[in-house]
Each structure stands twice: as structure tokens, then as C-alpha cells.
N, C-alpha and C positions, 0 to 999 in steps of 0.2 A: 587474521581471522582464518580459522580452519575451513577446509572445503565442506566438511560436514555442517558446520554452522552456516555457511553460505547457503547450502541446500535448505536448511531449516528456515532461514529468512525468506528465501525465494518461495518456498511452499506456503509459508504463512502469508506473505504478501499476495500471492495468487488466491489464497482462500478468502482473504479480505476483499480483494477485487471482485471475486465472484459474488460475494454477499452484497457488495455495493450494486452490482449490475442486476441483481435480483430485485432490488428495491429502488433503483434510480437509473438514470442514464449516465453514460460516460461523460457527456457534456455537463450535466448537473454536478456530477462527482468532482470534476476537475475545474468547475467554474469556467467553462468555455476553453478547455484544453490547456490549462496551466499546469505545467509539470510540478511546480511548487505546491499547488493545491492538491494535485494527485498524491504527492508525498504526505501532505498533511491529512488527507482523507484516509489513507491507509492506516495512519495512527500507530505505526510500529514503535515510535519513541513515546507514544501517548497521544490520544486524540485531543486536539487543542480546543475543541468547541463543545458545546452541550450536545450530548449524544442523542440522535434521533431514537425514537422508541424501538425500532427494529434492531438497532445496534446494541442495546443495553444488555442483552443476554447472549450475545454472540462472540464473546471473548475479544473485544477490542481494547484490551488492556495493554499496557506497555510490554513490548516483546523484545526490544533490543536495549543494550546499555549505551551510555553516552560515548564510551570508547568505540563501540561498533558504529554508532551514528557518525562519529567524526572520521571514520576510516574512509578511504577512497573506495573500498570494496562496497560499502553500503550505497554510495552514490551511483556506482556502476549498476548495482542490482536494480535500483529504482529506475534509473534511466533506461535500462534494457527492457524492463517490464512495461514502462510507459510506451516505448517505441513498439514493442510487441503488440500491445493493446491497440495502438493506432493502426498498425498494419492489418490486424485481423478483425477490423470493424468492431473493436471493443469487446470481443468475446474471447475469454481465456478458458 
């Protein structure tokens, strides 16, 4: 994965996290601080649940490919963002 693509993914993940926090709490988003639920809530590979009303027109469509998802780079991006959110009292 190129550095440019990593930056695009990071920026999109942060955008989605900000939208979540405008409409919910970090605790609710992550179902009590689950990193797996955090990943699912961002929906970068596609949101796996029925979308809440606020999410429907906010661009929560699939953003990354299966190859990108399966890469170690993606896991690191999501882990780092999750850790950053926890350290900063859930405000990005």
C-alpha cells in the first residue's frame, strides 16, 4: 500500500470517527471499547449493520478493497486510531 493511500485511509477513518462522535459516544460506538466493534463501526470495508438514519447520507460506503483490508497496514491504521481515540478522551 502506498503512503498516499495510507493517508487517504487514515483521513477517511478520522472523518467517520468524528461523525460517530457527533451522533453517539465512543462507548456506544465501540460497544464498550471493543476494537473489533470500532473497526466495524468505521465501516471502511462496508458497514455490516443496518445504517442509522444519521449515517445514510454521510458517505459510509465501502472505502477500501479486500486486498487493503487483508494487509497488515490496515490493521495498524485501525489499531493506532483506536489507541489515539482512547488517549484523547475519544476526541479526534
